[in-house]
C-alpha positions as CSV (number, residue, x, y, z in Angstrom):
1,X,26.2,14.9,-17.7
2,X,28.4,17.2,-15.6
3,X,25.5,19.7,-15.6
4,X,23.5,17.4,-13.4
5,X,26.2,16.7,-10.7
6,X,26.4,19.3,-8.0
7,X,29.7,21.1,-7.4
8,X,30.3,20.6,-3.7
9,X,30.4,17.3,-1.6
10,X,27.5,18.3,0.7
11,X,25.3,19.1,-2.4
12,X,26.3,15.7,-3.9
13,X,25.3,13.9,-0.7
14,X,21.9,15.6,-0.6
15,X,21.3,14.9,-4.3
16,X,22.3,11.3,-3.9
17,X,20.1,10.8,-0.9
18,X,17.2,12.5,-2.6
19,X,17.7,10.3,-5.6
20,X,17.7,7.1,-3.5
21,X,14.6,8.3,-1.6
22,X,12.7,9.1,-4.8
23,X,13.6,5.8,-6.4
24,X,12.5,4.0,-3.3
25,X,9.2,5.9,-3.1
26,X,8.5,5.0,-6.7
27,X,9.2,1.4,-6.2
28,X,7.1,1.3,-3.1
29,X,4.1,3.0,-4.7
30,X,4.1,0.4,-7.5
31,X,5.0,-2.7,-5.5
32,X,3.0,-1.7,-2.4
33,X,-0.3,-2.0,-4.2
34,X,0.7,-5.4,-5.6
35,X,1.8,-6.5,-2.1
36,X,-1.4,-5.5,-0.4
37,X,-3.7,-6.9,-3.1
38,X,-1.8,-10.1,-4.1
39,X,0.2,-11.2,-1.1
40,X,-2.2,-10.0,1.6
41,X,-5.4,-10.5,-0.3
42,X,-6.9,-7.0,0.4
43,X,-9.2,-5.6,-2.3
44,X,-8.0,-2.6,-4.4
45,X,-10.6,-0.2,-3.0
46,X,-9.5,-0.2,0.6
47,X,-5.8,-0.2,-0.4
48,X,-6.4,2.8,-2.6
49,X,-8.3,4.5,0.2
50,X,-5.6,3.8,2.7
51,X,-2.8,5.0,0.4
52,X,-4.9,8.1,-0.4
53,X,-5.4,8.9,3.3
54,X,-1.7,8.4,3.9
55,X,-0.9,10.8,1.1
56,X,-3.2,13.5,2.4
57,X,-1.8,13.1,5.9
58,X,1.8,13.4,4.6
59,X,0.9,16.6,2.7
60,X,-0.5,18.1,5.9
61,X,2.4,16.8,8.0
62,X,4.8,18.4,5.6
63,X,3.9,21.8,7.0
64,X,4.6,20.9,10.6
65,X,7.8,19.1,9.6
66,X,9.0,22.1,7.7
67,X,8.4,24.3,10.7
68,X,10.4,21.8,12.8
69,X,13.2,21.9,10.3
70,X,13.3,25.7,10.4
71,X,13.5,25.7,14.2
72,X,15.6,22.6,15.0
73,X,17.7,22.1,11.9
74,X,17.0,20.3,8.7
75,X,19.6,17.5,9.0
76,X,18.2,16.1,12.3
77,X,14.6,16.5,11.3
78,X,15.3,14.8,8.0
79,X,17.0,11.9,9.8
80,X,14.0,11.5,12.1
81,X,11.5,11.5,9.3
82,X,13.5,8.9,7.4
83,X,13.5,6.7,10.6
84,X,9.7,7.1,11.1
85,X,9.1,6.4,7.4
86,X,11.3,3.2,7.7
87,X,9.4,2.1,10.8
88,X,6.0,2.7,9.2
89,X,7.0,0.9,6.0
90,X,8.2,-2.1,8.2
91,X,4.8,-2.0,9.9
92,X,3.1,-2.8,6.7
93,X,4.4,-6.4,7.1
94,X,2.0,-6.7,10.0
95,X,-1.1,-5.6,8.1
96,X,-3.5,-8.3,7.0
97,X,-6.8,-6.5,7.2
98,X,-8.0,-3.0,6.3
C-alpha cells in the first residue's frame, strides 16, 4: 500500500484532491443521468446529448485551460476551474427543460 502514497506532503495533497475529484465525477456521471431523467422528467435522449456536448466542450476547453495554467500558474487556475465547475453543477438544480 505504501507504493501508492506519494512521498512529500504537496504530492499527497494533490493526490488526495485528485482522488476526491475523480470520485465526485464518477458519482455525478451516474447520479446526474438519474436526476435529470427521474427527478426532472427529461427524456434520456436530450440528457445524453447535453452531457455529450458538455464533454466535448470540456475536452476543447482543456487546451485553453492548460495554456492558462502554463502562463498563470497551475494552482490558481485549478482553483478557478473547480469553482466554475461547482457553480455549473449547482446550476443544474435550475434546469427543468432541455
